[in-house]
VORO-215377 format. One line per field, with one value per residue (C-alpha): residue number from 0; chain; x, y, z. Coordinates in nm, 4 decimals. Example, Ala and Ser with C-alpha at 12.3 -4.5 7.8 and 13.67 -1.06 7.14 Angstrom:
pos 0|1
unit A|A
c1 1.2300|1.3670
c2 -0.4500|-0.1060
c3 0.7800|0.7140
***
This chain:
pos 0|1|2|3|4|5|6|7|8|9|10|11|12|13|14|15|16|17|18|19|20|21|22|23|24|25|26|27|28|29|30|31|32|33|34|35|36|37|38|39|40|41|42|43|44|45|46|47|48|49|50|51|52|53|54|55|56|57|58|59|60|61|62|63|64|65|66|67|68|69|70|71|72|73|74|75|76|77|78|79|80|81|82|83|84|85|86|87|88|89|90|91|92|93|94|95|96|97|98|99|100|101|102|103|104|105|106|107|108|109|110|111|112|113|114|115|116|117|118|119|120|121|122|123|124|125|126|127|128|129|130|131|132|133|134|135|136|137|138|139|140|141|142|143|144|145|146|147|148|149|150|151|152|153|154|155|156|157|158|159|160|161|162|163|164|165|166|167|168|169|170|171|172|173|174|175|176|177|178|179|180|181|182|183|184|185|186|187|188|189|190|191|192|193|194|195|196|197|198|199|200|201|202|203|204|205|206|207|208|209|210|211|212|213|214|215|216|217|218|219|220|221|222|223|224|225|226|227|228|229|230|231|232|233|234|235|236|237|238|239|240|241|242|243|244|245|246|247|248|249|250|251|252|253|254|255|256|257|258|259|260|261|262|263|264|265|266|267|268|269|270|271|272|273|274|275|276|277|278|279|280|281|282|283|284|285|286|287|288|289|290|291|292|293|294|295|296|297|298|299|300|301|302|303|304|305|306|307|308|309|310|311|312|313|314|315|316|317|318|319|320|321|322|323|324|325|326|327|328|329|330|331|332|333|334|335|336|337|338|339|340|341|342|343|344|345|346|347|348|349|350|351|352|353|354|355|356|357|358|359|360|361|362|363|364|365|366|367|368|369|370|371|372|373|374|375|376|377|378|379|380|381|382|383|384|385|386|387|388|389|390|391|392|393|394|395|396|397|398|399|400|401|402|403|404|405|406|407|408|409|410|411|412|413|414|415|416|417|418|419|420|421|422|423|424|425|426|427|428|429
unit A|A|A|A|A|A|A|A|A|A|A|A|A|A|A|A|A|A|A|A|A|A|A|A|A|A|A|A|A|A|A|A|A|A|A|A|A|A|A|A|A|A|A|A|A|A|A|A|A|A|A|A|A|A|A|A|A|A|A|A|A|A|A|A|A|A|A|A|A|A|A|A|A|A|A|A|A|A|A|A|A|A|A|A|A|A|A|A|A|A|A|A|A|A|A|A|A|A|A|A|A|A|A|A|A|A|A|A|A|A|A|A|A|A|A|A|A|A|A|A|A|A|A|A|A|A|A|A|A|A|A|A|A|A|A|A|A|A|A|A|A|A|A|A|A|A|A|A|A|A|A|A|A|A|A|A|A|A|A|A|A|A|A|A|A|A|A|A|A|A|A|A|A|A|A|A|A|A|A|A|A|A|A|A|A|A|A|A|A|A|A|A|A|A|A|A|A|A|A|A|A|A|A|A|A|A|A|A|A|A|A|A|A|A|A|A|A|A|A|A|A|A|A|A|A|A|A|A|A|A|A|A|A|A|A|A|A|A|A|A|A|A|A|A|A|A|A|A|A|A|A|A|A|A|A|A|A|A|A|A|A|A|A|A|A|A|A|A|A|A|A|A|A|A|A|A|A|A|A|A|A|A|A|A|A|A|A|A|A|A|A|A|A|A|A|A|A|A|A|A|A|A|A|A|A|A|A|A|A|A|A|A|A|A|A|A|A|A|A|A|A|A|A|A|A|A|A|A|A|A|A|A|A|A|A|A|A|A|A|A|A|A|A|A|A|A|A|A|A|A|A|A|A|A|A|A|A|A|A|A|A|A|A|A|A|A|A|A|A|A|A|A|A|A|A|A|A|A|A|A|A|A|A|A|A|A|A|A|A|A|A|A|A|A|A|A|A|A|A|A|A|A|A|A|A|A|A|A|A|A|A|A|A|A|A|A|A|A|A|A|A|A|A|A|A|A|A|A|A|A
c1 -1.6531|-1.5335|-1.1675|-1.0342|-0.8474|-0.6619|-0.4810|-0.1311|-0.1858|-0.2847|0.0238|0.2465|0.0774|0.1561|0.5212|0.4721|0.6348|1.0124|1.0712|0.8296|0.8234|0.7156|0.4938|0.2666|0.2089|0.1545|-0.0956|-0.2898|-0.2922|-0.4102|-0.6884|-0.8158|-0.9173|-0.8357|-0.4651|-0.3438|-0.0519|0.1417|0.3657|0.5746|0.6294|0.8891|0.7505|1.0651|0.8578|0.5072|0.4028|0.4494|0.6009|0.5755|0.8199|0.5553|0.2788|0.3503|0.3305|0.0061|-0.1475|-0.0267|-0.2196|-0.5204|-0.5050|-0.5012|-0.7866|-0.9943|-0.9259|-1.0797|-0.7715|-0.6900|-0.4153|-0.2069|-0.0276|0.2658|0.3903|0.7507|0.7419|1.0270|1.2186|1.1876|1.4034|1.6816|1.6756|1.6865|2.0217|1.8532|1.9033|2.0876|2.4471|2.4647|2.3297|1.9798|1.9098|1.7555|1.4087|1.2700|0.9323|0.7602|0.8665|0.7727|0.4260|0.3758|0.4897|0.2477|-0.0376|0.0504|0.0619|-0.2665|-0.5003|-0.3005|-0.3407|-0.7155|-0.7337|-0.6021|-0.7363|-1.0751|-1.0403|-1.4187|-1.5092|-1.7564|-1.5885|-1.2120|-1.1148|-0.7522|-0.5598|-0.3022|-0.0433|0.2703|0.5622|0.6491|0.3609|0.5566|0.9142|0.9079|0.9063|1.1353|1.4670|1.7976|1.8818|1.5433|1.5905|1.9308|1.7878|1.4554|1.5600|1.9375|2.0099|1.8112|1.9944|2.3599|2.5986|2.6923|2.3322|2.3245|2.6520|2.5587|2.2900|2.3987|2.3023|2.4921|2.7994|2.8173|2.7970|3.0640|3.2944|3.2346|3.4565|3.1858|3.0893|2.7623|2.6676|2.5599|2.2245|2.1459|2.3066|2.0452|1.7534|1.7153|1.6561|1.3888|1.2038|1.2283|1.0844|0.7957|0.7026|0.7282|0.5196|0.2507|0.2465|0.1966|-0.0441|-0.2261|-0.2294|-0.0267|0.1097|0.2730|0.5061|0.5452|0.7971|1.0280|1.2936|1.5563|1.3577|1.3863|1.6705|1.4779|1.1618|1.3424|1.5068|1.1606|1.0336|1.3311|1.2640|0.8996|1.0088|1.2781|1.1011|0.7409|0.7567|0.5349|0.5367|0.5008|0.5094|0.7017|0.6594|0.8542|0.7917|1.0585|1.1787|1.0130|1.2948|1.3403|1.5294|1.8494|1.8103|1.7036|1.3986|1.0605|1.0384|1.1888|1.1396|1.4064|1.5216|1.5660|1.2517|1.0702|0.7244|0.5262|0.1690|0.0798|-0.0814|0.0869|0.4341|0.3830|0.0858|-0.1713|-0.0761|0.2933|0.1974|-0.0136|0.2682|0.5164|0.3251|0.2408|0.6151|0.6862|0.8705|0.6843|0.9151|0.8101|0.4400|0.2977|0.4864|0.3581|-0.0021|0.0171|0.1889|0.0679|-0.3000|-0.5972|-0.6862|-0.7533|-0.4629|-0.6807|-0.7666|-0.3987|-0.3266|-0.6161|-0.4797|-0.1333|-0.2771|-0.4548|-0.1354|0.0700|-0.1540|-0.0765|0.2071|0.2235|-0.1191|0.0262|-0.2960|-0.1235|0.0570|-0.2675|-0.4470|-0.1669|-0.1739|-0.5516|-0.5589|-0.2785|-0.3839|-0.7382|-0.6083|-0.3876|-0.5741|-0.9300|-1.1323|-1.1791|-0.8054|-0.7519|-1.0008|-0.8291|-0.4872|-0.6161|-0.7623|-0.4454|-0.2317|-0.4437|-0.4113|-0.0349|0.0177|-0.1904|-0.5469|-0.8358|-0.8313|-1.1760|-1.3492|-1.0838|-1.2384|-1.1413|-0.9721|-0.7584|-0.6588|-0.5704|-0.3386|-0.1784|-0.1256|0.1017|0.2927|0.3232|0.4825|0.1898|0.1487|-0.1076|-0.2540|-0.4900|-0.8324|-0.7611|-0.5917|-0.9101|-1.0690|-0.7694|-0.6136|-0.2379|-0.2277|-0.1342|0.2309|0.3260|0.1257|0.3343|0.6653|0.5808|0.4581|0.7825|0.6191|0.8395|1.1739|1.0775|0.8131|1.0053|0.9963|0.6235|0.5621|0.7682|0.5908|0.2468|0.3219|0.4366|0.1150|0.3332|0.1073|-0.2281|-0.4552|-0.6867|-0.6120|-0.6894|-0.4096|-0.3996|-0.2629|-0.0608|-0.3665|-0.5716|-0.7780|-0.8435|-1.1962|-1.3266|-1.5546|-1.2423|-1.1100|-1.1628|-1.3950|-1.3737|-1.0164|-0.7694|-0.5714|-0.3605|-0.0911|0.1038|0.4240|0.5296|0.4540|0.6069|0.6067|0.2876|0.2102|-0.0952|-0.2118|-0.4546|-0.6558|-0.7954|-1.1369|-1.4196
c2 0.6309|0.5864|0.5588|0.2333|0.3427|0.0095|0.0339|0.0815|-0.1993|-0.4269|-0.3295|-0.4015|-0.7373|-0.8293|-0.7287|-0.4505|-0.1637|-0.1429|0.2297|0.5142|0.8677|0.9152|0.6071|0.7682|1.0803|0.8724|0.6433|0.9456|1.1034|0.7839|0.7433|1.1026|1.1718|1.0603|1.0842|1.1220|0.8863|0.7695|0.4922|0.5370|0.2771|0.3400|0.1961|0.0087|-0.2655|-0.3029|-0.5085|-0.4957|-0.7990|-0.9803|-0.7358|-0.4645|-0.6588|-0.5309|-0.1698|-0.2325|-0.4012|-0.1284|0.1221|-0.1133|-0.1511|0.2271|0.2761|0.0048|0.1796|0.5019|0.6932|0.8574|0.6973|0.8124|0.5787|0.7697|0.6480|0.7536|0.8747|1.1110|0.9159|0.6038|0.7804|0.8139|0.4987|0.4570|0.3199|0.1738|-0.2014|-0.1968|-0.3042|-0.1626|0.1273|0.0778|0.1149|0.4489|0.4412|0.6767|0.8533|0.6013|0.2999|0.4695|0.5547|0.1945|0.0647|0.2900|0.1728|-0.1882|-0.1265|0.0653|-0.2394|-0.4090|-0.1083|-0.1127|-0.4715|-0.3718|-0.0203|0.1447|0.4468|0.4981|0.5036|0.7771|0.8173|0.7921|0.7087|0.6225|0.8692|0.7925|1.0626|1.0741|1.2791|1.3889|1.6337|1.8567|1.7834|1.8047|2.1849|2.2263|2.3723|2.2498|2.5891|2.6102|2.2584|2.3465|2.6631|2.5248|2.1713|2.1198|2.4048|2.2319|1.8961|1.8498|1.6208|1.4755|1.3633|1.2034|1.0092|0.8805|0.6660|0.3003|0.2319|0.5369|0.4662|0.1006|0.2012|0.4696|0.2049|-0.0392|-0.0591|0.0897|0.3701|0.5621|0.8132|1.1670|1.0765|0.8070|1.0069|1.2773|1.0352|1.1110|1.4783|1.3943|1.1677|1.4291|1.6874|1.4514|1.4315|1.8085|1.8737|1.6267|1.7790|2.1300|2.0555|1.7340|1.7545|1.4334|1.3926|1.0506|0.8552|0.4786|0.2414|-0.0527|-0.0261|0.0647|0.3845|0.5256|0.7631|0.9014|0.9423|1.1253|1.3539|1.4419|1.5130|1.7414|1.9249|1.9777|2.1171|2.3469|2.4595|2.5051|2.4720|2.1642|1.8408|1.5052|1.1354|0.8375|0.4624|0.1726|-0.2008|-0.4750|-0.5938|-0.9200|-1.1740|-1.5468|-1.6925|-1.6892|-1.3169|-1.3498|-1.1593|-1.3142|-1.1334|-1.4291|-1.8049|-2.0521|-2.0576|-1.6801|-1.6042|-1.2862|-1.3478|-1.0870|-0.9894|-0.9945|-1.3193|-1.2740|-1.2522|-1.5136|-1.7490|-1.7868|-2.1557|-2.0742|-1.7975|-2.0430|-2.2976|-2.0387|-2.0191|-2.3878|-2.4576|-2.2120|-2.3571|-2.3920|-2.1453|-1.8636|-1.9238|-1.7311|-1.4141|-1.4333|-1.4947|-1.1926|-0.9561|-1.0629|-1.1325|-0.9396|-1.2198|-1.0981|-1.1728|-1.4088|-1.6100|-1.6444|-1.7816|-2.0279|-2.1516|-2.1938|-2.3950|-2.6254|-2.6519|-2.7476|-3.0492|-3.2000|-3.0128|-3.2725|-3.1589|-2.8100|-2.6406|-2.3055|-2.3113|-2.3920|-2.1069|-1.8648|-1.9741|-1.9361|-1.5959|-1.4480|-1.5901|-1.4640|-1.1172|-1.0917|-1.2946|-1.3409|-1.6419|-1.8049|-1.8157|-1.9539|-2.2345|-2.3181|-2.3204|-2.5543|-2.7919|-2.7879|-2.8486|-3.1481|-3.2946|-3.2513|-3.4111|-3.7184|-3.6038|-3.6843|-3.5052|-3.6144|-3.3006|-3.0448|-2.7202|-2.5488|-2.2743|-2.5291|-2.6919|-2.3523|-2.3000|-2.6390|-2.5557|-2.2717|-2.4863|-2.8344|-2.9543|-2.9037|-3.0465|-2.9876|-3.2864|-3.3413|-3.4906|-3.7283|-3.9680|-4.0011|-4.3407|-4.4678|-4.7986|-4.7943|-4.4155|-4.4009|-4.5081|-4.2586|-3.9871|-4.0368|-4.0279|-3.7520|-3.5268|-3.5836|-3.7518|-4.0530|-4.0436|-4.3109|-4.5622|-4.8373|-4.6443|-4.5825|-4.9545|-5.0536|-4.8113|-4.9089|-5.2790|-5.1957|-4.9988|-4.6878|-4.4508|-4.3074|-4.0704|-3.8600|-4.0876|-4.4115|-4.6628|-4.7490|-5.0568|-5.0569|-5.1094|-4.8349|-4.6238|-4.2621|-4.1387|-3.7842|-3.9003|-3.9850|-3.6269|-3.3591|-3.0920|-3.2789|-3.1597|-3.2293|-3.5399|-3.5221|-3.7840|-3.9124|-4.1052|-4.2941|-4.1093|-3.7667|-3.6762|-3.5008|-3.3616|-3.2101|-3.2972|-3.0493|-3.1661|-2.9394|-2.7839|-3.0157
c3 0.7922|1.1499|1.2484|1.3904|1.7058|1.7270|1.3923|1.5356|1.7874|1.4988|1.2954|1.5954|1.6535|1.2923|1.3271|1.0731|1.2639|1.2317|1.2892|1.3514|1.4753|1.8387|1.8852|2.1449|1.9357|1.6213|1.7972|1.9226|1.5782|1.4041|1.6587|1.6464|1.2839|0.9269|0.8432|0.4860|0.4212|0.1175|-0.0112|-0.3243|-0.5963|-0.8653|-1.1934|-1.2932|-1.4626|-1.6031|-1.3012|-0.9273|-0.7552|-0.4227|-0.2661|-0.3122|-0.1350|0.2158|0.0946|-0.0930|0.2090|0.4460|0.2346|0.2337|0.6137|0.6559|0.4118|0.5814|0.9144|0.7808|0.6702|0.3358|0.1291|-0.1655|-0.4041|-0.5448|-0.8814|-0.9213|-1.2791|-1.1897|-0.9242|-1.1412|-1.3985|-1.1392|-0.9271|-0.5504|-0.4260|-0.1141|-0.1074|-0.4411|-0.5003|-0.8530|-1.0571|-1.1951|-1.5659|-1.6586|-1.8170|-2.0789|-2.0735|-2.2993|-2.0929|-1.7642|-1.8990|-2.0134|-1.6752|-1.4860|-1.7116|-1.6317|-1.2575|-1.2295|-1.2558|-0.9793|-0.7524|-0.8170|-0.6930|-0.3516|-0.2987|-0.3390|-0.5671|-0.5846|-0.2151|-0.1200|0.2204|0.1697|-0.1894|-0.2587|-0.4753|-0.7424|-0.8119|-1.0270|-0.8959|-1.2482|-1.2143|-0.9756|-1.0825|-1.4638|-1.4629|-1.1625|-1.2822|-1.1444|-0.9950|-0.8241|-0.6890|-0.5400|-0.3838|-0.2551|-0.1547|-0.1592|0.0822|0.3575|0.3430|0.4417|0.2580|0.5980|0.6416|0.2982|0.3197|0.6651|0.5042|0.5017|0.1410|0.0173|0.2295|0.1218|-0.2444|-0.1953|-0.0485|-0.3358|-0.6417|-0.8680|-0.6330|-0.6694|-0.9351|-0.8515|-1.0095|-0.7534|-0.4747|-0.5419|-0.5081|-0.1371|-0.2156|-0.4725|-0.2290|0.0446|-0.1937|-0.2770|0.0904|0.1330|-0.1803|-0.0731|0.2753|0.1356|-0.1507|-0.0528|0.3271|0.3452|0.6994|0.6868|0.4608|0.4918|0.3406|0.3964|0.6663|0.4049|0.3380|0.6907|0.6029|0.3034|0.5104|0.7926|0.5369|0.4054|0.7562|0.8186|0.4921|0.5914|0.9292|0.7869|0.4703|0.5822|0.9598|0.9588|1.1554|0.9808|1.0644|0.9341|0.9661|0.8184|0.8136|0.8224|0.4836|0.3863|0.4026|0.4532|0.7468|0.5370|0.4681|0.1026|-0.0181|-0.0942|-0.4255|-0.6110|-0.6337|-0.5213|-0.8829|-0.8915|-1.0936|-0.9910|-0.8432|-1.0368|-0.9509|-1.3215|-1.4391|-1.7768|-1.6231|-1.3492|-1.3725|-1.0904|-1.0680|-1.0198|-0.7755|-0.5717|-0.5750|-0.4432|-0.1147|-0.0785|-0.0545|0.2306|0.5319|0.8624|1.0382|0.8034|0.7711|1.0694|0.9767|0.6199|0.7259|0.9555|0.7128|0.3676|0.4313|0.5654|0.8074|1.1639|1.3980|1.6054|1.2922|1.2054|1.5518|1.5146|1.1808|1.3317|1.6205|1.3766|1.1709|1.4778|1.5413|1.1986|1.0208|0.7435|0.6198|0.5513|0.6572|0.7114|0.3754|0.1971|0.3742|0.2827|-0.0816|-0.0994|0.0724|-0.1369|-0.4718|-0.4103|-0.3185|-0.6263|-0.8929|-0.7644|-0.6413|-0.9834|-1.0490|-0.7000|-0.7598|-1.0886|-0.9212|-0.6503|-0.9076|-1.1138|-0.8054|-0.7065|-1.0576|-1.0747|-0.7348|-0.7931|-0.7462|-0.9758|-1.3098|-1.4288|-1.3020|-1.3971|-1.5166|-1.8381|-1.6306|-1.4473|-1.7758|-1.9186|-1.6210|-1.6731|-2.0400|-1.9246|-1.6761|-1.8276|-2.1496|-2.3878|-2.7369|-3.0099|-3.1925|-3.4847|-3.4228|-3.7116|-3.4648|-3.2579|-3.3064|-3.5030|-3.4055|-3.3554|-3.3190|-2.9490|-2.9761|-3.2500|-3.0696|-2.7545|-2.9388|-3.1881|-2.9075|-2.7191|-2.4187|-2.4920|-2.6677|-2.9195|-3.0266|-2.8457|-2.5167|-2.5655|-2.6269|-2.3246|-2.0888|-2.2154|-2.1598|-1.8042|-1.7312|-1.7056|-1.8995|-1.7982|-1.9892|-1.7763|-1.4775|-1.6641|-1.7278|-2.0974|-2.2846|-2.6062|-2.8255|-2.6592|-2.8983|-2.7974|-2.8599|-2.8281|-2.5454|-2.3415|-2.3554|-2.0936|-2.2344|-2.5641|-2.6307|-2.3509|-2.2618|-1.9459|-1.9971|-1.6978|-1.7701|-1.4602|-1.1359|-1.1906|-1.5618|-1.6654|-2.0108|-2.1732|-2.5251|-2.6764|-2.9769|-3.2476|-3.1926|-3.3130
***
């Protein structure tokens, strides 16, 4: 597989280079032959989240450019917790939970990286492999002696925690040494020349490079990207309501994931298209030009939602999310697929009903009230008389009789009360 000599230019064009070692030397190295590089992910949960997307895609960009990438699962460092970007001590995880978390993350890694490539397969390693048998005295002798306390306390995240009322534990204070040792171990045993991470990792990365130089006389590279933040400085890892945007469909549905990107403000959209998708830079600029001609159509937001949902959940989930979105916001529901209805069942108030009411006169009013769509029979009667209720996009009168032929896929009734309140009634299997 040939090397793409323009990789660093592309990263710069996307705004993905915050700090790096000598840019000229790094550009020459990346253009000359395959470089082995790594990004670490501490398995603090059984799913990655949106905050991890830039790192995943940085590894993907390097692999696509012909380089060799390592995903480092922090089975050891995850037990300690990185103080970078944290205002409080992280909860410590036990072996069983860490193993479960790594198992949950692996399928997500496989969606982004090619572990079976014949040319440059990605590699997954766990830093517990080389730390579990490393005694404390050996660690002090072989790692601690090369790093000064002055260097460690100079790090912003450490200093800010030291100045806080809670301070910082010796456990988290030592995290920098563990990460530096990871880099040195990977350099010596895996030929890994470069570590990448968010801008808050620069101090840890430089410490690792210094350890490599002092301990083994080697020369390594480092590169960080800007943290993914909104214009107000908050991170993109959470929704406006504070809910974490997980990459797992079980923890955060594809529909909700799609919706998270449809709502992005215009001022943020170009950056996100450049940094969170694999679209060529020229294509991003073309989309932004089209968007500028008619911003109300939200062409750029739709493209971002499609690209990201497809990357994370696949094309079928994306199609279902698009269908469900159209239905919720006033589009036709007649052709909704079973997948789209399944998504809506996770997002909308959903009620189960017996098929015994099908074909029964006078069953609609009690169905609406018993399912909770209306607060009472009187409210149901009033809304029906005012043409305020539709079932599968069809306005229904008070005496309407529901038949199985009227249901979507023979089971589903999408009930809209007024303009904004949407509920899903699911009838028993025939």
